[in-house]
Steps between C-alpha positions, in 0.01 A plus 500: 500500500258794553627821667256442792654158578844663517383791717297304762792326666683832540192668653458201729861524607464869584186426692664231703787732584262767621279257692582550862754777418528773759677742262534572135701782351512590131812681350619618173828325441583672160866597477639255757826329393526125507726527801266728685204275430694189616594672814144620572361152439762347740403752773127428456547124490700503818221685676246248377338744254399362160592747214371441144438680175168437337298657225271764644200338354574169678544672841177695432304183447662342809415786737136548392272451801793496751629745754785574235242625234586861595848452342337481151544867413875462551534220248645703222843461347757241617368360826650269762324381799647420839284273726555401864290258700714542816655836566254784436764782444779294334405572131461870568820533703722304251360671190518847651852453630603358160341796314727734700808354309331394181295800394347309202286298745177689553248404763154513372260387780420220728253326732636442855286296737185574291555876478592674171794734487626724219865555435540743792313266732725212400803722585363574847422125559867429411621723781302318771730285711437123486305323769827361648651846518193637667494218757868549579451875547206429723680252710790728534280786614347269765833373616678838522304637794526179693881482447533866610290437810723197589822713461360764729404248772836346471679840538282592802582174656876549446484852627340388818768223538230227515602349165633145527750360255 
């Protein structure tokens, strides 16, 4: 079997993973223990993130002509790629938080919602609250003035003696 016949399915697999993906983050995983790698994979899998290790040349072929092509300069040394089709910030958050305890994991770069970010940019993306967190904060900020207003009205009514039980 020719080398090309072996490589084509791998490039196709990577291309399919990236097709429709919102986020892809590349990392250097060199130095992680088996236990750390297993734990990281579990966290990513639970968040719906695909995490794979491929040869850099295979990733390079798969990203050619896509919005992920800007990751090519970072494909040196041992490289793993985390891909999410659902949550835009999940790969960055999980990888960044994991790298705090496992210093061997190095963020390289990523593409989030079509925009390229270097290592520093990915770390900033990781600190952005999730959509659900932002919505709950927003709803809380809307509800707070209304609740305060209702309490003031109730106190005024009780002070005047017009409150009914």
